[in-house]
C-alpha positions in Angstrom: -8.7 26.7 -9.1 -8.5 24.9 -5.8 -6.2 21.9 -5.4 -6.4 19.2 -2.7 -3.4 20.8 -1.0 -4.8 24.3 -1.0 -8.1 22.9 0.4 -6.2 21.3 3.2 -4.3 24.5 4.0 -7.6 26.4 4.1 -9.1 23.7 6.3 -6.2 23.9 8.8 -6.6 27.6 8.8 -10.3 27.4 9.7 -9.5 24.8 12.4 -6.8 27.0 14.0 -9.1 30.1 13.9 -11.9 28.1 15.6 -9.7 26.6 18.2 -8.0 29.9 18.9 -11.4 31.1 20.1 -10.4 29.6 23.5 -8.9 32.3 25.8 -5.8 30.2 26.2 -5.3 29.5 22.6 -2.7 32.2 22.2 -1.9 34.9 19.5 -2.7 34.8 15.9 -1.0 32.4 13.4 2.6 33.5 13.2 3.7 30.9 10.5 1.6 32.3 7.6 4.5 34.0 6.0 7.4 31.5 6.3 9.4 30.8 3.2 9.3 27.6 1.2 12.9 26.8 2.0 12.4 27.2 5.8 15.3 29.7 6.4 16.8 29.9 9.9 14.6 32.7 11.0 11.6 30.6 9.9 12.9 27.5 11.7 13.0 29.6 14.9 9.3 30.6 14.4 8.4 27.0 13.7 10.3 25.8 16.8 8.5 28.3 19.0 5.1 27.1 17.7 6.0 23.4 18.2 7.1 24.2 21.7 3.8 25.9 22.5 1.9 22.9 21.1 3.9 20.5 23.3 3.7 22.8 26.4 2.3 20.7 29.3 0.3 23.7 30.4 -1.4 24.1 27.0 -5.1 23.2 26.7 -6.0 20.5 24.2 -7.7 23.2 22.1 -4.5 25.4 22.1 -2.3 22.4 21.2 -4.5 21.3 18.3 -4.7 24.9 17.1 -0.9 25.1 17.0 -0.8 21.7 15.2 -3.2 23.0 12.6 -0.9 26.1 12.1 2.1 23.8 11.8 0.3 21.7 9.2 -0.8 24.6 7.1 2.8 26.0 7.2 4.3 22.6 6.2 2.1 22.4 3.1 3.7 25.5 1.8 7.3 24.1 2.0 9.4 23.0 -0.9 11.7 20.0 -0.9 14.5 21.9 1.0 12.0 23.2 3.5 10.6 19.7 4.1 14.0 18.3 4.6 14.7 21.0 7.3 11.3 20.3 8.9 12.1 16.6 9.4 15.6 17.4 10.5 14.2 19.7 13.2 11.7 17.0 14.4 14.4 14.3 14.4 17.1 16.3 16.2 15.2 18.4 18.7 12.0 16.5 19.5 13.0 13.1 20.7 12.7 11.5 24.1 13.4 13.4 27.3 16.4 11.6 28.7 15.9 13.0 32.2 12.3 11.8 32.2 13.3 8.3 31.1 16.0 8.2 33.8 13.5 9.3 36.5 10.9 6.8 35.3 13.5 3.9 35.4 14.4 4.9 39.0 10.8 5.0 40.0 10.3 1.5 38.6 13.3 0.1 40.3 12.1 1.6 43.6 8.7 -0.1 43.3 7.8 -3.6 44.5 7.0 -6.2 41.8 3.2 -6.7 41.1 2.4 -3.6 43.1 0.2 -0.6 42.1 3.4 1.5 42.3 5.1 -0.8 39.7 2.1 -0.5 37.3 2.2 3.3 37.7 5.9 3.3 37.1 5.6 1.1 34.0 3.0 3.5 32.6 5.3 6.5 33.4 8.2 4.7 31.7 6.2 4.0 28.5 5.0 7.6 28.4 8.6 8.9 28.8 9.9 6.8 26.0 7.5 8.3 23.4 9.4 11.1 21.5 7.9 14.6 21.6 7.5 14.6 17.8 5.1 11.7 18.1 3.0 13.6 20.6 2.9 16.5 18.1 1.9 14.2 15.3 -0.9 12.7 17.4 -2.6 16.0 17.6 -3.4 15.8 13.9 -5.6 12.7 14.6 -8.2 15.0 16.2 -8.3 17.5 13.3 -10.5 17.4 10.2 -8.3 16.1 7.3 -5.5 15.5 9.9 -5.2 11.7 9.2 -4.9 12.3 5.5 -2.4 15.0 6.2 -0.2 12.5 8.1 -0.5 9.8 5.4 0.6 12.4 2.8 3.3 13.6 5.2 4.8 10.1 5.2 4.6 10.0 1.4 6.6 13.2 1.3 9.2 11.7 3.7 9.6 8.6 1.5 10.1 10.8 -1.6 13.0 12.8 0.0 16.6 11.7 -0.1 17.1 9.1 2.6 19.0 10.4 5.6 19.2 9.4 9.2 16.7 12.1 10.0 14.1 11.1 7.4 14.5 7.4 8.1 13.9 8.0 11.8 10.7 10.0 11.4 9.5 7.7 8.6 9.8 4.6 10.8 8.1 6.2 13.7 5.3 7.6 11.6 4.8 4.2 9.9 4.3 2.6 13.3 1.9 5.3 14.4 -0.1 4.9 11.2 -0.1 1.1 11.5 -1.9 1.4 14.9 -4.5 3.8 13.4 -5.0 1.7 10.3 -5.4 -1.7 12.0 -7.8 -3.8 9.8 -10.3 -3.9 12.6 -10.8 -0.2 12.3 -11.3 -0.2 8.5 -14.5 -0.4 6.6 -14.8 -2.7 3.6 -17.3 -1.2 1.0 -18.4 -2.4 -2.3 -18.0 0.5 -4.7 -20.8 0.8 -7.4 -21.7 3.3 -10.1 -23.9 5.0 -7.4 -20.9 5.6 -5.1 -20.0 9.3 -4.8 -18.2 10.9 -7.8 -15.3 11.9 -5.5 -14.6 8.2 -4.8 -15.1 7.2 -8.4 -12.6 9.8 -9.6 -10.0 8.5 -7.2 -10.4 5.0 -8.5 -9.5 6.3 -12.0 -6.5 8.1 -10.5 -5.3 5.3 -8.2 -5.7 2.3 -10.5 -2.1 1.0 -10.6 -2.3 -2.3 -12.6 -4.7 -1.7 -15.5 -5.3 1.9 -16.4 -9.0 3.0 -16.4 -9.2 4.7 -19.8 -12.6 6.5 -19.5 -15.8 6.8 -17.5 -17.3 4.1 -19.8 -14.4 1.8 -18.9 -15.0 2.4 -15.2 -18.7 1.8 -15.6 -18.1 -1.6 -17.2 -15.8 -2.5 -14.3 -18.7 -1.7 -11.9 -21.3 -3.7 -13.9 -23.5 -6.4 -12.3 -21.0 -9.1 -13.3 -18.1 -7.2 -11.7 -17.3 -6.3 -8.1 -15.0 -3.6 -6.7 -14.3 -3.6 -3.0 -12.2 -1.0 -1.1 -11.0 -0.4 2.4 -11.8 3.0 3.9 -10.7 4.6 7.2 -13.1 6.8 9.3 -10.6 9.6 9.2 -10.5 9.5 5.3 -14.1 8.6 4.4 -13.7 9.6 0.7 -10.3 8.2 0.2 -9.9 4.5 -0.8 -6.9 3.0 0.9 -6.6 -0.2 -1.3 -9.1 -1.7 -3.7 -9.6 -5.0 -5.6 -11.4 -5.5 -8.9 -13.3 -8.8 -9.4 -14.8 -10.3 -12.5 -17.5 -12.9 -12.3 -17.0 -15.5 -14.9 -17.8 -19.1 -15.8 -14.2 -20.3 -15.8 -10.7 -19.3 -14.6 -9.6 -16.6 -17.0 -6.4 -17.0 -19.0 -6.2 -13.6 -20.7 -6.7 -10.1 -19.4 -8.1 -8.5 -22.6 -11.7 -9.7 -22.2 -11.8 -8.6 -18.6 -10.7 -5.1 -19.6 -12.8 -4.7 -22.7 -15.6 -2.1 -22.0 -17.6 -3.7 -24.9 -17.4 -7.2 -23.5 -21.0 -8.6 -23.0 -22.2 -8.9 -19.5 -23.2 -12.2 -18.0 -25.8 -12.9 -15.4 -24.0 -13.0 -12.0 -26.2 -16.1 -11.1 -24.5 -18.0 -14.0 -21.0 -17.3 -12.8 -19.0 -20.0 -11.0 -15.7 -18.2 -10.7 -14.5 -14.9 -9.1 -11.4 -13.5 -10.8 -9.4 -11.0 -8.8 -7.7 -9.1 -11.7 -6.4 -5.9 -10.2 -5.3 -4.8 -6.7 -4.2 -1.2 -6.2 -2.7 0.5 -3.2 -3.9 4.1 -3.2 -1.8 5.8 -0.5 2.0 5.8 -0.8 2.2 7.1 2.7 0.8 3.7 4.0 3.6 1.7 2.4 4.6 -1.0 4.9 1.2 -0.9 6.6 -0.4 -4.3 6.0 -3.7 -3.4 4.5 -3.8 -5.9 1.6 -3.0 -8.8 3.9 -6.6 -9.1 4.9 -8.4 -7.8 1.8 -8.7 -11.0 -0.2 -10.0 -13.0 2.7 -12.6 -10.3 3.5 -13.8 -10.2 -0.1 -14.1 -14.0 -0.3 -16.3 -13.8 2.8 -18.4 -11.0 1.2 -18.9 -12.8 -2.1 -19.7 -16.3 -0.8 -23.0 -15.6 0.9 -24.1 -13.2 -1.8 -23.3 -15.5 -4.7 -23.3 -19.1 -3.4 -22.8 -20.4 -6.9 -19.3 -19.1 -6.9 -17.1 -22.1 -6.3 -13.7 -20.9 -7.5 -11.7 -17.8 -6.4 -8.7 -17.1 -8.5 -6.5 -14.2 -9.6 -5.3 -13.1 -13.0 -2.1 -11.6 -11.9 0.9 -9.9 -13.5 4.5 -11.0 -13.1 6.1 -7.5 -12.8 9.6 -8.7 -12.2 9.8 -11.4 -14.7 11.2 -9.4 -17.6 14.0 -8.0 -15.5 14.8 -11.4 -14.0 15.0 -13.0 -17.5 17.3 -10.3 -18.7 19.6 -11.0 -15.7 19.6 -14.7 -16.7 20.6 -13.8 -20.2 23.4 -11.6 -19.0 24.6 -14.2 -16.6 24.4 -16.9 -19.3 22.5 -19.3 -16.9 20.1 -20.4 -19.7 20.8 -23.7 -21.4 21.1 -24.9 -25.0 19.1 -22.9 -27.5 17.0 -21.4 -24.6 19.3 -18.4 -24.5 18.8 -17.5 -28.2 15.0 -18.0 -27.9 14.6 -15.9 -24.9 17.0 -13.2 -26.1 14.8 -12.9 -29.3 11.7 -12.4 -27.1 13.4 -9.7 -25.0 14.9 -7.9 -28.0 12.0 -8.2 -30.5 9.1 -5.7 -30.4 5.7 -7.4 -30.5 7.5 -10.7 -30.8 4.1 -12.6 -30.5 3.3 -11.6 -34.1 6.1 -13.8 -35.4 5.0 -17.4 -35.4 8.5 -19.0 -35.3 9.4 -17.0 -32.1 6.0 -17.9 -30.5 6.3 -21.6 -31.1 9.8 -21.7 -29.6 9.1 -19.2 -26.8 6.1 -21.0 -25.3 7.9 -23.9 -23.5 10.9 -21.7 -22.7 9.0 -18.9 -21.1 6.6 -21.1 -19.2 9.5 -23.2 -17.8 11.4 -20.1 -16.8 8.2 -18.6 -15.2 7.9 -21.8 -13.0 11.5 -21.5 -11.9 11.1 -17.7 -11.3 8.0 -18.2 -9.1 8.8 -21.4 -7.3 12.6 -21.5 -6.7 14.1 -18.0 -7.0 14.6 -16.2 -3.7 15.7 -12.7 -2.5 16.2 -12.2 1.2 14.6 -15.5 1.9 11.4 -14.8 0.0 10.2 -15.3 -3.6 11.5 -12.5 -5.9 8.2 -11.5 -7.5 6.3 -8.9 -5.4 2.9 -10.0 -6.6 3.7 -13.6 -5.8 4.9 -12.6 -2.3 1.6 -10.9 -1.7 -0.7 -13.7 -2.8 1.4 -16.5 -1.3 1.5 -14.7 2.0 -2.3 -14.4 1.8 -2.8 -18.1 1.4 -3.0 -18.6 -2.4 -1.4 -21.3 -4.5 0.2 -21.0 -7.9 -2.4 -22.5 -10.1 -1.5 -22.0 -13.7 1.1 -20.1 -15.8 -0.4 -18.1 -18.7 1.5 -17.6 -22.0 0.7 -14.4 -24.0 -2.0 -13.4 -21.4 -1.1 -9.7 -21.5 0.1 -8.3 -24.8 -0.1 -4.6 -23.7 3.1 -2.5 -23.6 3.1 -2.7 -19.8 2.5 -6.5 -19.9 5.6 -6.9 -22.2 7.7 -4.4 -20.4 7.2 -6.1 -17.0 6.3 -9.7 -17.6 7.1 -10.6 -21.2 3.3 -11.0 -21.7 3.2 -13.7 -19.1 0.6 -13.8 -16.3 -0.3 -16.3 -13.6 -3.4 -17.6 -11.9 -3.2 -17.7 -8.1 -6.0 -19.7 -6.6 -7.6 -19.2 -3.2 -9.3 -22.3 -1.9 -11.2 -21.1 1.2 -10.6 -24.3 3.2 -6.8 -24.2 2.4 -6.0 -20.5 2.8 -4.7 -20.7 6.4 -2.7 -23.9 5.6 -1.1 -22.4 2.5 -0.3 -19.2 4.3 1.5 -21.0 7.1 3.4 -23.1 4.6 4.8 -19.9 3.0 5.3 -17.7 6.0 6.7 -20.4 8.4 8.4 -22.8 6.0 9.1 -20.7 2.9 7.2 -23.3 0.9 5.5 -22.1 -2.3 2.3 -24.1 -2.7 1.6 -24.8 -6.4 -0.6 -27.1 -8.4 0.8 -30.4 -9.7 0.7 -29.0 -13.3 3.0 -26.0 -12.3 5.3 -28.1 -10.1 5.7 -30.7 -12.9 7.2 -27.9 -15.1 10.2 -27.8 -12.9 10.7 -31.6 -13.2 10.4 -31.4 -17.0 12.9 -28.6 -17.2 15.4 -30.4 -15.0 15.2 -33.7 -17.0 
């Protein structure tokens, strides 16, 4: 049975064979038999092939053919082989110091604001680009090449962190960031009529609320639901990031109805609220590339003209670091009075929400701690919760804290069953975004901010 990786290997093989049809494309693929650990003799074969790809006398077809061969060979490597591959790139295919020196001398010899200075600046920029980046650029012109590089970076990030892997990781991140600029991406609404290949990937990539079945997915794509995803021209069947939206008549305070495949549909024209209840990044190799920073704004602009009756845009979001943070407060004994015993019981009791005495005591304690967690706690100058960082940086405000909003195992494990509504007010998005990014100010509703005052009294 063919796997995605074997399909890519085969695709690279076909590309190399086609490109080698050129007279100058060189001999047949020499890397077909290299071992998974990339032994020294195999490193030498790989080095020779990379050198041929980077040869200034090579035609573009020959260079891309060699790149395809290198890509096919890489996909056969194990962890040790991958480590040696990146070590080879990091140590032997950096910048040409002599070319940099010559370019600097050419610049210093040219007059300011002259044609010669412009040419010298261009030569200097070119000389500063490492040879390994030139090699990786060749994949951009190959079928499946962009996806290969995204997966290549995912591999780097999964390996032990060394100076070599960190170097290549950082350079490849910057390269991908230029290729995945939001202006180059396509925002599509995914429906039940979208290709099966894309729908299957939604099930695979959903990272917040698992899609249990095709019926579950079909309900999430019903008329009173919306699912939008970013796509790249080089990866047309691969969603990069997607958001799931429920059309409702009020801001939701519990996740269960939104995830229930049997929940009755409503007429979209009756909806007044759009609830963003799940955002999933699909490509680990694009970590650090700011795709989601523009997603919410784009979706708001898509929904407003289609459904002018929608007046409120809100999320129903998890608090994935809340349980860990509360446990740290318990260990550090920073909680006051009987708060420590109450919260310890919540942390230590399985399905604690089924015990009425714990629930009654836990409600004010957890809501108060959640306000402190989201509004005042900092790590490296930013709020500690990753989902909060995302929405605040996108211009949302903390609207409401939700007790017992997610009683699933994951909801308890990550957030002690707490969730939060972040609200996007279209006319205030830019202002809220600047407040957080420029002044480290968490914009919150009066009701949430009053919880801090109540707790401090």
